[in-house]
PDB file of N, CA, C, O and CB in Angstrom:
ATOM      1  N   UNK A   1       0.870  -1.363  -0.028  1.00  0.00           N
ATOM      2  CA  UNK A   1      -0.021   0.065   0.103  1.00  0.00           C
ATOM      3  C   UNK A   1       1.151   1.201   0.278  1.00  0.00           C
ATOM      4  O   UNK A   1       1.063   2.159  -0.490  1.00  0.00           O
ATOM      5  CB  UNK A   1      -1.219   0.081   1.648  1.00  0.00           C
ATOM      6  N   UNK A   2       1.806   1.194   0.840  1.00  0.00           N
ATOM      7  CA  UNK A   2       2.923   2.353   0.858  1.00  0.00           C
ATOM      8  C   UNK A   2       3.596   2.914  -0.417  1.00  0.00           C
ATOM      9  O   UNK A   2       3.874   4.066  -0.750  1.00  0.00           O
ATOM     10  CB  UNK A   2       4.060   1.872   1.646  1.00  0.00           C
ATOM     11  N   UNK A   3       3.800   1.469  -1.140  1.00  0.00           N
ATOM     12  CA  UNK A   3       4.539   1.551  -2.409  1.00  0.00           C
ATOM     13  C   UNK A   3       3.416   2.315  -3.542  1.00  0.00           C
ATOM     14  O   UNK A   3       3.800   3.266  -4.223  1.00  0.00           O
ATOM     15  CB  UNK A   3       5.056  -0.133  -2.899  1.00  0.00           C
ATOM     16  N   UNK A   4       2.401   1.929  -3.617  1.00  0.00           N
ATOM     17  CA  UNK A   4       1.423   2.837  -4.471  1.00  0.00           C
ATOM     18  C   UNK A   4       1.028   4.219  -3.728  1.00  0.00           C
ATOM     19  O   UNK A   4       0.707   4.954  -4.662  1.00  0.00           O
ATOM     20  CB  UNK A   4       0.001   1.985  -4.781  1.00  0.00           C
ATOM     21  N   UNK A   5       0.917   4.790  -2.786  1.00  0.00           N
ATOM     22  CA  UNK A   5       0.636   5.799  -2.116  1.00  0.00           C
ATOM     23  C   UNK A   5       2.086   6.473  -2.731  1.00  0.00           C
ATOM     24  O   UNK A   5       1.934   7.518  -3.364  1.00  0.00           O
ATOM     25  CB  UNK A   5       0.316   5.543  -0.441  1.00  0.00           C
ATOM     26  N   UNK A   6       3.236   6.043  -2.615  1.00  0.00           N
ATOM     27  CA  UNK A   6       4.351   6.940  -2.933  1.00  0.00           C
ATOM     28  C   UNK A   6       4.325   7.254  -4.470  1.00  0.00           C
ATOM     29  O   UNK A   6       4.567   8.366  -4.939  1.00  0.00           O
ATOM     30  CB  UNK A   6       5.744   6.276  -2.499  1.00  0.00           C
ATOM     31  N   UNK A   7       4.009   6.159  -5.182  1.00  0.00           N
ATOM     32  CA  UNK A   7       3.898   6.279  -6.409  1.00  0.00           C
ATOM     33  C   UNK A   7       2.841   7.499  -7.111  1.00  0.00           C
ATOM     34  O   UNK A   7       3.045   8.108  -8.161  1.00  0.00           O
ATOM     35  CB  UNK A   7       3.582   4.977  -6.721  1.00  0.00           C
ATOM     36  N   UNK A   8       1.901   7.609  -6.366  1.00  0.00           N
ATOM     37  CA  UNK A   8       1.078   8.642  -6.543  1.00  0.00           C
ATOM     38  C   UNK A   8       1.394   9.982  -5.793  1.00  0.00           C
ATOM     39  O   UNK A   8       1.252  11.058  -6.374  1.00  0.00           O
ATOM     40  CB  UNK A   8      -0.151   8.176  -6.217  1.00  0.00           C
ATOM     41  N   UNK A   9       1.732   9.920  -4.776  1.00  0.00           N
ATOM     42  CA  UNK A   9       1.910  11.041  -3.969  1.00  0.00           C
ATOM     43  C   UNK A   9       3.498  11.310  -3.197  1.00  0.00           C
ATOM     44  O   UNK A   9       3.723  11.568  -2.014  1.00  0.00           O
ATOM     45  CB  UNK A   9       0.776  10.866  -2.920  1.00  0.00           C
ATOM     46  N   UNK A  10       4.369  11.161  -4.228  1.00  0.00           N
ATOM     47  CA  UNK A  10       5.647  11.475  -3.767  1.00  0.00           C
ATOM     48  C   UNK A  10       6.213  12.841  -3.152  1.00  0.00           C
ATOM     49  O   UNK A  10       7.203  12.912  -2.424  1.00  0.00           O
ATOM     50  CB  UNK A  10       6.321  11.220  -4.752  1.00  0.00           C
ATOM     51  N   UNK A  11       5.462  13.850  -3.544  1.00  0.00           N
ATOM     52  CA  UNK A  11       5.900  15.086  -2.927  1.00  0.00           C
ATOM     53  C   UNK A  11       5.530  15.153  -1.632  1.00  0.00           C
ATOM     54  O   UNK A  11       6.100  15.997  -0.940  1.00  0.00           O
ATOM     55  CB  UNK A  11       5.440  16.214  -3.560  1.00  0.00           C
ATOM     56  N   UNK A  12       4.481  14.271  -1.005  1.00  0.00           N
ATOM     57  CA  UNK A  12       3.932  13.843   0.210  1.00  0.00           C
ATOM     58  C   UNK A  12       4.366  13.018   1.065  1.00  0.00           C
ATOM     59  O   UNK A  12       3.792  12.827   2.136  1.00  0.00           O
ATOM     60  CB  UNK A  12       3.014  13.464   0.065  1.00  0.00           C
ATOM     61  N   UNK A  13       5.262  12.518   0.766  1.00  0.00           N
ATOM     62  CA  UNK A  13       5.620  11.002   1.125  1.00  0.00           C
ATOM     63  C   UNK A  13       4.675  10.070   1.366  1.00  0.00           C
ATOM     64  O   UNK A  13       4.473   9.465   2.419  1.00  0.00           O
ATOM     65  CB  UNK A  13       6.354  10.892   2.227  1.00  0.00           C
ATOM     66  N   UNK A  14       4.062   9.981   0.254  1.00  0.00           N
ATOM     67  CA  UNK A  14       2.906   8.761   0.039  1.00  0.00           C
ATOM     68  C   UNK A  14       2.019   8.992   1.323  1.00  0.00           C
ATOM     69  O   UNK A  14       1.788   8.000   2.014  1.00  0.00           O
ATOM     70  CB  UNK A  14       3.614   6.966   0.009  1.00  0.00           C
ATOM     71  N   UNK A  15       1.534  10.132   1.680  1.00  0.00           N
ATOM     72  CA  UNK A  15       0.759  10.628   2.612  1.00  0.00           C
ATOM     73  C   UNK A  15       0.986   9.682   3.991  1.00  0.00           C
ATOM     74  O   UNK A  15       0.057   9.314   4.711  1.00  0.00           O
ATOM     75  CB  UNK A  15      -0.716  10.676   2.035  1.00  0.00           C
ATOM     76  N   UNK A  16       2.293   9.389   4.196  1.00  0.00           N
ATOM     77  CA  UNK A  16       2.883   8.571   5.411  1.00  0.00           C
ATOM     78  C   UNK A  16       2.348   9.158   6.738  1.00  0.00           C
ATOM     79  O   UNK A  16       2.028   8.510   7.735  1.00  0.00           O
ATOM     80  CB  UNK A  16       4.555   8.624   5.436  1.00  0.00           C
ATOM     81  N   UNK A  17       2.297  10.793   6.539  1.00  0.00           N
ATOM     82  CA  UNK A  17       1.948  11.441   7.878  1.00  0.00           C
ATOM     83  C   UNK A  17       0.751  12.063   7.912  1.00  0.00           C
ATOM     84  O   UNK A  17       0.582  12.882   8.816  1.00  0.00           O
ATOM     85  CB  UNK A  17       2.870  12.400   8.294  1.00  0.00           C
ATOM     86  N   UNK A  18      -0.249  11.838   7.024  1.00  0.00           N
ATOM     87  CA  UNK A  18      -1.728  12.126   7.027  1.00  0.00           C
ATOM     88  C   UNK A  18      -2.285  11.426   8.203  1.00  0.00           C
ATOM     89  O   UNK A  18      -1.970  10.270   8.486  1.00  0.00           O
ATOM     90  CB  UNK A  18      -2.465  11.655   5.696  1.00  0.00           C
ATOM     91  N   UNK A  19      -3.149  12.170   8.911  1.00  0.00           N
ATOM     92  CA  UNK A  19      -3.924  11.639  10.019  1.00  0.00           C
ATOM     93  C   UNK A  19      -5.146  11.084   9.444  1.00  0.00           C
ATOM     94  O   UNK A  19      -5.612  11.478   8.375  1.00  0.00           O
ATOM     95  CB  UNK A  19      -4.241  12.687  11.086  1.00  0.00           C
ATOM     96  N   UNK A  20      -5.727  10.043  10.260  1.00  0.00           N
ATOM     97  CA  UNK A  20      -6.788   9.220   9.932  1.00  0.00           C
ATOM     98  C   UNK A  20      -7.985  10.010  10.760  1.00  0.00           C
ATOM     99  O   UNK A  20      -7.826  11.110  11.289  1.00  0.00           O
ATOM    100  CB  UNK A  20      -6.498   7.585  10.360  1.00  0.00           C
ATOM    101  N   UNK A  21      -9.151   9.285  10.773  1.00  0.00           N
ATOM    102  CA  UNK A  21     -10.213   9.914  11.458  1.00  0.00           C
ATOM    103  C   UNK A  21     -10.180   9.671  13.197  1.00  0.00           C
ATOM    104  O   UNK A  21     -11.029  10.095  13.981  1.00  0.00           O
ATOM    105  CB  UNK A  21     -11.567   9.312  10.768  1.00  0.00           C
ATOM    106  N   UNK A  22      -9.115   8.976  13.497  1.00  0.00           N
ATOM    107  CA  UNK A  22      -8.669   8.888  14.953  1.00  0.00           C
ATOM    108  C   UNK A  22      -7.623   9.736  15.415  1.00  0.00           C
ATOM    109  O   UNK A  22      -7.409   9.910  16.614  1.00  0.00           O
ATOM    110  CB  UNK A  22      -8.238   7.613  15.257  1.00  0.00           C
ATOM    111  N   UNK A  23      -6.933  10.295  14.460  1.00  0.00           N
ATOM    112  CA  UNK A  23      -6.056  11.387  14.786  1.00  0.00           C
ATOM    113  C   UNK A  23      -4.581  10.684  14.517  1.00  0.00           C
ATOM    114  O   UNK A  23      -3.597  11.422  14.553  1.00  0.00           O
ATOM    115  CB  UNK A  23      -6.318  11.970  16.414  1.00  0.00           C
ATOM    116  N   UNK A  24      -4.409   9.292  14.254  1.00  0.00           N
ATOM    117  CA  UNK A  24      -3.259   8.755  13.974  1.00  0.00           C
ATOM    118  C   UNK A  24      -2.651   9.049  12.486  1.00  0.00           C
ATOM    119  O   UNK A  24      -3.479   9.161  11.582  1.00  0.00           O
ATOM    120  CB  UNK A  24      -3.448   7.391  14.232  1.00  0.00           C
ATOM    121  N   UNK A  25      -1.558   9.154  12.234  1.00  0.00           N
ATOM    122  CA  UNK A  25      -0.845   9.324  11.120  1.00  0.00           C
ATOM    123  C   UNK A  25      -0.878   7.714  10.276  1.00  0.00           C
ATOM    124  O   UNK A  25      -1.117   6.684  10.906  1.00  0.00           O
ATOM    125  CB  UNK A  25       0.706   9.919  11.610  1.00  0.00           C
ATOM    126  N   UNK A  26      -0.668   7.718   9.159  1.00  0.00           N
ATOM    127  CA  UNK A  26      -0.449   6.615   8.522  1.00  0.00           C
ATOM    128  C   UNK A  26       0.664   5.746   8.981  1.00  0.00           C
ATOM    129  O   UNK A  26       0.581   4.520   8.913  1.00  0.00           O
ATOM    130  CB  UNK A  26      -0.310   6.930   7.309  1.00  0.00           C
ATOM    131  N   UNK A  27       1.765   6.402   9.474  1.00  0.00           N
ATOM    132  CA  UNK A  27       3.068   6.033   9.793  1.00  0.00           C
ATOM    133  C   UNK A  27       2.826   5.316  11.154  1.00  0.00           C
ATOM    134  O   UNK A  27       3.290   4.202  11.397  1.00  0.00           O
ATOM    135  CB  UNK A  27       4.098   7.290   9.836  1.00  0.00           C
ATOM    136  N   UNK A  28       2.140   5.965  11.937  1.00  0.00           N
ATOM    137  CA  UNK A  28       1.568   5.375  13.464  1.00  0.00           C
ATOM    138  C   UNK A  28       1.052   4.150  13.185  1.00  0.00           C
ATOM    139  O   UNK A  28       1.698   3.191  13.608  1.00  0.00           O
ATOM    140  CB  UNK A  28       0.335   6.255  14.251  1.00  0.00           C
ATOM    141  N   UNK A  29      -0.176   3.891  12.443  1.00  0.00           N
ATOM    142  CA  UNK A  29      -1.092   2.754  12.337  1.00  0.00           C
ATOM    143  C   UNK A  29      -0.079   1.592  11.615  1.00  0.00           C
ATOM    144  O   UNK A  29      -0.214   0.425  11.983  1.00  0.00           O
ATOM    145  CB  UNK A  29      -2.567   3.185  11.375  1.00  0.00           C
ATOM    146  N   UNK A  30       0.832   1.892  10.692  1.00  0.00           N
ATOM    147  CA  UNK A  30       1.639   1.008   9.925  1.00  0.00           C
ATOM    148  C   UNK A  30       2.262   0.495  10.931  1.00  0.00           C
ATOM    149  O   UNK A  30       2.114  -0.722  11.045  1.00  0.00           O
ATOM    150  CB  UNK A  30       2.508   1.535   8.867  1.00  0.00           C
ATOM    151  N   UNK A  31       3.111   1.166  11.938  1.00  0.00           N
ATOM    152  CA  UNK A  31       4.123   0.648  13.070  1.00  0.00           C
ATOM    153  C   UNK A  31       3.282  -0.099  13.825  1.00  0.00           C
ATOM    154  O   UNK A  31       3.836  -1.159  14.118  1.00  0.00           O
ATOM    155  CB  UNK A  31       4.887   1.758  13.999  1.00  0.00           C
ATOM    156  N   UNK A  32       2.092  -0.004  14.305  1.00  0.00           N
ATOM    157  CA  UNK A  32       1.160  -0.482  15.232  1.00  0.00           C
ATOM    158  C   UNK A  32       0.894  -2.054  14.618  1.00  0.00           C
ATOM    159  O   UNK A  32       0.998  -2.996  15.404  1.00  0.00           O
ATOM    160  CB  UNK A  32      -0.246   0.574  15.311  1.00  0.00           C
ATOM    161  N   UNK A  33       0.532  -2.317  13.121  1.00  0.00           N
ATOM    162  CA  UNK A  33       0.224  -3.229  12.647  1.00  0.00           C
ATOM    163  C   UNK A  33       1.395  -4.124  12.250  1.00  0.00           C
ATOM    164  O   UNK A  33       1.177  -5.334  12.211  1.00  0.00           O
ATOM    165  CB  UNK A  33      -0.546  -2.868  11.809  1.00  0.00           C
ATOM    166  N   UNK A  34       2.418  -3.741  12.000  1.00  0.00           N
ATOM    167  CA  UNK A  34       3.541  -4.366  11.366  1.00  0.00           C
ATOM    168  C   UNK A  34       4.984  -4.341  12.033  1.00  0.00           C
ATOM    169  O   UNK A  34       5.336  -3.241  12.459  1.00  0.00           O
ATOM    170  CB  UNK A  34       3.632  -3.766  10.103  1.00  0.00           C
ATOM    171  N   UNK A  35       5.842  -5.375  12.176  1.00  0.00           N
ATOM    172  CA  UNK A  35       7.137  -4.990  12.534  1.00  0.00           C
ATOM    173  C   UNK A  35       7.998  -3.889  11.823  1.00  0.00           C
ATOM    174  O   UNK A  35       8.085  -3.638  10.621  1.00  0.00           O
ATOM    175  CB  UNK A  35       7.797  -6.082  12.485  1.00  0.00           C
ATOM    176  N   UNK A  36       8.578  -3.334  12.842  1.00  0.00           N
ATOM    177  CA  UNK A  36       9.472  -1.847  12.322  1.00  0.00           C
ATOM    178  C   UNK A  36      10.385  -2.250  11.391  1.00  0.00           C
ATOM    179  O   UNK A  36      10.611  -1.469  10.467  1.00  0.00           O
ATOM    180  CB  UNK A  36      10.414  -0.992  13.531  1.00  0.00           C
ATOM    181  N   UNK A  37      11.129  -3.600  11.436  1.00  0.00           N
ATOM    182  CA  UNK A  37      11.914  -3.737  10.348  1.00  0.00           C
ATOM    183  C   UNK A  37      11.297  -4.177   9.019  1.00  0.00           C
ATOM    184  O   UNK A  37      11.993  -4.162   8.004  1.00  0.00           O
ATOM    185  CB  UNK A  37      12.868  -4.576  10.700  1.00  0.00           C
ATOM    186  N   UNK A  38      10.038  -4.563   8.984  1.00  0.00           N
ATOM    187  CA  UNK A  38       9.276  -4.611   7.657  1.00  0.00           C
ATOM    188  C   UNK A  38       8.908  -3.463   7.041  1.00  0.00           C
ATOM    189  O   UNK A  38       8.859  -3.252   5.829  1.00  0.00           O
ATOM    190  CB  UNK A  38       8.136  -5.271   7.756  1.00  0.00           C
ATOM    191  N   UNK A  39       8.611  -2.613   8.080  1.00  0.00           N
ATOM    192  CA  UNK A  39       7.751  -1.289   7.675  1.00  0.00           C
ATOM    193  C   UNK A  39       9.158  -0.394   7.066  1.00  0.00           C
ATOM    194  O   UNK A  39       9.038   0.198   5.994  1.00  0.00           O
ATOM    195  CB  UNK A  39       6.759  -0.384   9.306  1.00  0.00           C
ATOM    196  N   UNK A  40      10.422  -0.348   7.795  1.00  0.00           N
ATOM    197  CA  UNK A  40      11.372   0.674   7.194  1.00  0.00           C
ATOM    198  C   UNK A  40      11.907  -0.094   6.134  1.00  0.00           C
ATOM    199  O   UNK A  40      12.641   0.510   5.352  1.00  0.00           O
ATOM    200  CB  UNK A  40      12.522   1.271   8.169  1.00  0.00           C
ATOM    201  N   UNK A  41      11.678  -1.405   5.923  1.00  0.00           N
ATOM    202  CA  UNK A  41      12.202  -1.940   4.612  1.00  0.00           C
ATOM    203  C   UNK A  41      11.268  -1.257   3.344  1.00  0.00           C
ATOM    204  O   UNK A  41      11.806  -0.657   2.413  1.00  0.00           O
ATOM    205  CB  UNK A  41      12.089  -3.714   4.636  1.00  0.00           C
ATOM    206  N   UNK A  42      10.047  -1.409   3.434  1.00  0.00           N
ATOM    207  CA  UNK A  42       9.245  -0.407   2.502  1.00  0.00           C
ATOM    208  C   UNK A  42       9.481   0.822   2.369  1.00  0.00           C
ATOM    209  O   UNK A  42       9.669   1.362   1.279  1.00  0.00           O
ATOM    210  CB  UNK A  42       8.073  -0.312   2.757  1.00  0.00           C
ATOM    211  N   UNK A  43       9.496   1.414   3.511  1.00  0.00           N
ATOM    212  CA  UNK A  43      10.132   2.949   3.457  1.00  0.00           C
ATOM    213  C   UNK A  43      11.578   3.105   2.888  1.00  0.00           C
ATOM    214  O   UNK A  43      11.864   4.205   2.414  1.00  0.00           O
ATOM    215  CB  UNK A  43      10.216   3.570   4.971  1.00  0.00           C
ATOM    216  N   UNK A  44      12.278   2.368   2.887  1.00  0.00           N
ATOM    217  CA  UNK A  44      13.681   2.661   2.210  1.00  0.00           C
ATOM    218  C   UNK A  44      13.374   2.439   0.891  1.00  0.00           C
ATOM    219  O   UNK A  44      13.782   3.210   0.022  1.00  0.00           O
ATOM    220  CB  UNK A  44      14.958   1.748   2.668  1.00  0.00           C
ATOM    221  N   UNK A  45      12.582   1.303   0.591  1.00  0.00           N
ATOM    222  CA  UNK A  45      12.479   1.020  -1.018  1.00  0.00           C
ATOM    223  C   UNK A  45      11.736   2.200  -1.617  1.00  0.00           C
ATOM    224  O   UNK A  45      11.922   2.541  -2.786  1.00  0.00           O
ATOM    225  CB  UNK A  45      11.616  -0.440  -1.414  1.00  0.00           C
ATOM    226  N   UNK A  46      10.921   2.798  -0.830  1.00  0.00           N
ATOM    227  CA  UNK A  46      10.025   3.872  -1.862  1.00  0.00           C
ATOM    228  C   UNK A  46      10.918   5.072  -1.496  1.00  0.00           C
ATOM    229  O   UNK A  46      11.290   5.687  -2.495  1.00  0.00           O
ATOM    230  CB  UNK A  46       8.084   4.180  -1.461  1.00  0.00           C
ATOM    231  N   UNK A  47      11.327   5.531  -0.403  1.00  0.00           N
ATOM    232  CA  UNK A  47      12.164   6.697  -0.416  1.00  0.00           C
ATOM    233  C   UNK A  47      13.774   6.469  -0.207  1.00  0.00           C
ATOM    234  O   UNK A  47      14.213   6.321   0.933  1.00  0.00           O
ATOM    235  CB  UNK A  47      11.629   7.597   0.668  1.00  0.00           C
ATOM    236  N   UNK A  48      14.561   6.449  -1.252  1.00  0.00           N
ATOM    237  CA  UNK A  48      16.008   6.036  -1.138  1.00  0.00           C
ATOM    238  C   UNK A  48      16.697   7.133  -0.356  1.00  0.00           C
ATOM    239  O   UNK A  48      16.211   8.232  -0.088  1.00  0.00           O
ATOM    240  CB  UNK A  48      16.719   5.822  -2.587  1.00  0.00           C
ATOM    241  N   UNK A  49      17.793   6.723  -0.056  1.00  0.00           N
ATOM    242  CA  UNK A  49      18.517   7.325   1.038  1.00  0.00           C
ATOM    243  C   UNK A  49      19.141   8.753   0.233  1.00  0.00           C
ATOM    244  O   UNK A  49      19.419   9.710   0.956  1.00  0.00           O
ATOM    245  CB  UNK A  49      19.785   6.158   1.710  1.00  0.00           C
ATOM    246  N   UNK A  50      19.324   8.859  -1.065  1.00  0.00           N
ATOM    247  CA  UNK A  50      19.607   9.830  -1.691  1.00  0.00           C
ATOM    248  C   UNK A  50      18.531  10.801  -2.049  1.00  0.00           C
ATOM    249  O   UNK A  50      18.849  11.937  -2.402  1.00  0.00           O
ATOM    250  CB  UNK A  50      20.198   9.405  -2.623  1.00  0.00           C
ATOM    251  N   UNK A  51      17.417  10.477  -1.990  1.00  0.00           N
ATOM    252  CA  UNK A  51      16.371  11.409  -2.062  1.00  0.00           C
ATOM    253  C   UNK A  51      16.507  12.472  -1.442  1.00  0.00           C
ATOM    254  O   UNK A  51      17.290  12.576  -0.498  1.00  0.00           O
ATOM    255  CB  UNK A  51      15.322  10.991  -1.717  1.00  0.00           C
ATOM    256  N   UNK A  52      15.664  13.567  -1.934  1.00  0.00           N
ATOM    257  CA  UNK A  52      15.573  15.080  -1.204  1.00  0.00           C
ATOM    258  C   UNK A  52      14.606  15.161  -0.259  1.00  0.00           C
ATOM    259  O   UNK A  52      14.627  16.207   0.390  1.00  0.00           O
ATOM    260  CB  UNK A  52      15.246  16.256  -2.148  1.00  0.00           C
ATOM    261  N   UNK A  53      13.610  14.228   0.065  1.00  0.00           N
ATOM    262  CA  UNK A  53      12.603  14.201   0.807  1.00  0.00           C
ATOM    263  C   UNK A  53      13.267  14.354   2.241  1.00  0.00           C
ATOM    264  O   UNK A  53      14.250  13.734   2.646  1.00  0.00           O
ATOM    265  CB  UNK A  53      11.761  12.976   0.533  1.00  0.00           C
ATOM    266  N   UNK A  54      12.417  15.445   3.024  1.00  0.00           N
ATOM    267  CA  UNK A  54      12.732  15.692   4.201  1.00  0.00           C
ATOM    268  C   UNK A  54      11.810  15.122   5.463  1.00  0.00           C
ATOM    269  O   UNK A  54      11.046  15.699   6.238  1.00  0.00           O
ATOM    270  CB  UNK A  54      12.836  17.004   4.158  1.00  0.00           C
ATOM    271  N   UNK A  55      12.190  13.838   5.336  1.00  0.00           N
ATOM    272  CA  UNK A  55      11.627  12.773   6.073  1.00  0.00           C
ATOM    273  C   UNK A  55      11.596  13.181   7.568  1.00  0.00           C
ATOM    274  O   UNK A  55      10.562  13.264   8.230  1.00  0.00           O
ATOM    275  CB  UNK A  55      12.427  11.469   5.836  1.00  0.00           C
ATOM    276  N   UNK A  56      12.892  13.436   8.039  1.00  0.00           N
ATOM    277  CA  UNK A  56      13.097  13.512   9.829  1.00  0.00           C
ATOM    278  C   UNK A  56      12.281  14.675  10.007  1.00  0.00           C
ATOM    279  O   UNK A  56      11.621  14.609  11.044  1.00  0.00           O
ATOM    280  CB  UNK A  56      14.860  13.799  10.574  1.00  0.00           C
ATOM    281  N   UNK A  57      12.085  15.852   9.252  1.00  0.00           N
ATOM    282  CA  UNK A  57      11.202  16.966   9.739  1.00  0.00           C
ATOM    283  C   UNK A  57      10.003  16.497   9.782  1.00  0.00           C
ATOM    284  O   UNK A  57       9.342  16.895  10.742  1.00  0.00           O
ATOM    285  CB  UNK A  57      11.187  18.170   8.973  1.00  0.00           C
ATOM    286  N   UNK A  58       9.355  15.590   8.871  1.00  0.00           N
ATOM    287  CA  UNK A  58       7.719  15.277   8.922  1.00  0.00           C
ATOM    288  C   UNK A  58       7.581  14.553  10.326  1.00  0.00           C
ATOM    289  O   UNK A  58       6.673  14.774  11.128  1.00  0.00           O
ATOM    290  CB  UNK A  58       7.099  14.156   7.527  1.00  0.00           C
ATOM    291  N   UNK A  59       8.735  13.556  10.519  1.00  0.00           N
ATOM    292  CA  UNK A  59       8.535  12.564  11.642  1.00  0.00           C
ATOM    293  C   UNK A  59       8.757  13.390  12.897  1.00  0.00           C
ATOM    294  O   UNK A  59       8.122  13.087  13.907  1.00  0.00           O
ATOM    295  CB  UNK A  59       9.566  11.262  11.569  1.00  0.00           C
ATOM    296  N   UNK A  60       9.610  14.414  12.916  1.00  0.00           N
ATOM    297  CA  UNK A  60       9.646  15.230  14.232  1.00  0.00           C
ATOM    298  C   UNK A  60       8.360  15.774  14.632  1.00  0.00           C
ATOM    299  O   UNK A  60       7.939  15.679  15.785  1.00  0.00           O
ATOM    300  CB  UNK A  60      10.587  16.394  14.140  1.00  0.00           C
ATOM    301  N   UNK A  61       7.665  16.406  13.580  1.00  0.00           N
ATOM    302  CA  UNK A  61       6.652  17.115  13.326  1.00  0.00           C
ATOM    303  C   UNK A  61       5.342  16.365  13.916  1.00  0.00           C
ATOM    304  O   UNK A  61       4.734  16.729  14.923  1.00  0.00           O
ATOM    305  CB  UNK A  61       6.653  17.382  11.880  1.00  0.00           C
ATOM    306  N   UNK A  62       5.015  15.243  13.097  1.00  0.00           N
ATOM    307  CA  UNK A  62       3.962  14.356  13.168  1.00  0.00           C
ATOM    308  C   UNK A  62       3.931  13.074  13.743  1.00  0.00           C
ATOM    309  O   UNK A  62       2.868  12.454  13.789  1.00  0.00           O
ATOM    310  CB  UNK A  62       3.625  14.192  12.127  1.00  0.00           C
ATOM    311  N   UNK A  63       5.101  12.553  14.240  1.00  0.00           N
ATOM    312  CA  UNK A  63       5.330  11.094  14.823  1.00  0.00           C
ATOM    313  C   UNK A  63       6.590  11.043  15.438  1.00  0.00           C
ATOM    314  O   UNK A  63       7.488  10.247  15.166  1.00  0.00           O
ATOM    315  CB  UNK A  63       5.284   9.946  13.757  1.00  0.00           C
ATOM    316  N   UNK A  64       6.617  12.187  16.522  1.00  0.00           N
ATOM    317  CA  UNK A  64       7.800  12.339  17.021  1.00  0.00           C
ATOM    318  C   UNK A  64       8.425  10.995  18.060  1.00  0.00           C
ATOM    319  O   UNK A  64       9.597  10.901  18.425  1.00  0.00           O
ATOM    320  CB  UNK A  64       7.651  13.687  17.724  1.00  0.00           C
ATOM    321  N   UNK A  65       7.563  10.250  18.324  1.00  0.00           N
ATOM    322  CA  UNK A  65       8.118   8.772  19.212  1.00  0.00           C
ATOM    323  C   UNK A  65       8.586   7.950  18.326  1.00  0.00           C
ATOM    324  O   UNK A  65       8.996   6.877  18.771  1.00  0.00           O
ATOM    325  CB  UNK A  65       6.992   7.847  20.058  1.00  0.00           C
ATOM    326  N   UNK A  66       8.662   8.151  17.033  1.00  0.00           N
ATOM    327  CA  UNK A  66       9.309   7.275  16.166  1.00  0.00           C
ATOM    328  C   UNK A  66      10.727   7.921  15.793  1.00  0.00           C
ATOM    329  O   UNK A  66      11.461   7.195  15.123  1.00  0.00           O
ATOM    330  CB  UNK A  66       8.393   7.005  14.908  1.00  0.00           C
ATOM    331  N   UNK A  67      11.204   9.180  16.134  1.00  0.00           N
ATOM    332  CA  UNK A  67      12.212   9.719  15.472  1.00  0.00           C
ATOM    333  C   UNK A  67      13.317   8.982  15.828  1.00  0.00           C
ATOM    334  O   UNK A  67      14.174   9.014  14.945  1.00  0.00           O
ATOM    335  CB  UNK A  67      12.359  11.057  15.684  1.00  0.00           C
ATOM    336  N   UNK A  68      13.685   8.181  17.013  1.00  0.00           N
ATOM    337  CA  UNK A  68      14.937   7.814  17.095  1.00  0.00           C
ATOM    338  C   UNK A  68      14.843   6.555  16.316  1.00  0.00           C
ATOM    339  O   UNK A  68      15.906   5.972  16.100  1.00  0.00           O
ATOM    340  CB  UNK A  68      15.472   7.722  18.501  1.00  0.00           C
ATOM    341  N   UNK A  69      13.863   6.097  15.909  1.00  0.00           N
ATOM    342  CA  UNK A  69      13.976   4.867  14.925  1.00  0.00           C
ATOM    343  C   UNK A  69      14.390   5.281  13.513  1.00  0.00           C
ATOM    344  O   UNK A  69      15.335   4.705  12.975  1.00  0.00           O
ATOM    345  CB  UNK A  69      12.565   4.088  14.804  1.00  0.00           C
ATOM    346  N   UNK A  70      13.654   6.357  12.825  1.00  0.00           N
ATOM    347  CA  UNK A  70      13.941   6.707  11.828  1.00  0.00           C
ATOM    348  C   UNK A  70      15.450   7.288  11.600  1.00  0.00           C
ATOM    349  O   UNK A  70      16.082   7.055  10.570  1.00  0.00           O
ATOM    350  CB  UNK A  70      12.998   7.429  11.595  1.00  0.00           C
ATOM    351  N   UNK A  71      15.997   8.142  12.774  1.00  0.00           N
ATOM    352  CA  UNK A  71      17.623   8.491  12.651  1.00  0.00           C
ATOM    353  C   UNK A  71      18.355   7.472  12.556  1.00  0.00           C
ATOM    354  O   UNK A  71      19.344   7.521  11.825  1.00  0.00           O
ATOM    355  CB  UNK A  71      18.243   9.204  13.746  1.00  0.00           C
ATOM    356  N   UNK A  72      18.012   6.203  13.339  1.00  0.00           N
ATOM    357  CA  UNK A  72      18.880   5.130  13.328  1.00  0.00           C
ATOM    358  C   UNK A  72      18.862   4.515  11.908  1.00  0.00           C
ATOM    359  O   UNK A  72      19.864   3.920  11.510  1.00  0.00           O
ATOM    360  CB  UNK A  72      18.499   4.134  14.412  1.00  0.00           C
ATOM    361  N   UNK A  73      18.049   4.603  11.332  1.00  0.00           N
ATOM    362  CA  UNK A  73      18.071   3.858   9.847  1.00  0.00           C
ATOM    363  C   UNK A  73      18.054   4.939   8.718  1.00  0.00           C
ATOM    364  O   UNK A  73      18.066   4.596   7.536  1.00  0.00           O
ATOM    365  CB  UNK A  73      16.667   2.820   9.609  1.00  0.00           C
TER     366      UNK A  73
END
């Protein structure tokens, strides 16, 4: 699903930080439902390291509880 969203909304990081009706971002829901390793594998495939997206800024703003996980990877 993230792959499809990245294809259609790359400038918005695949809507990874868009909130649902419960106030949770897609990032948070994904981490709650899947293992972190699996989730980060998909994120790495969709957002290559050399890409110019400022994902850490979005993490810090919308899902700060995952900041350490993102900076480690």
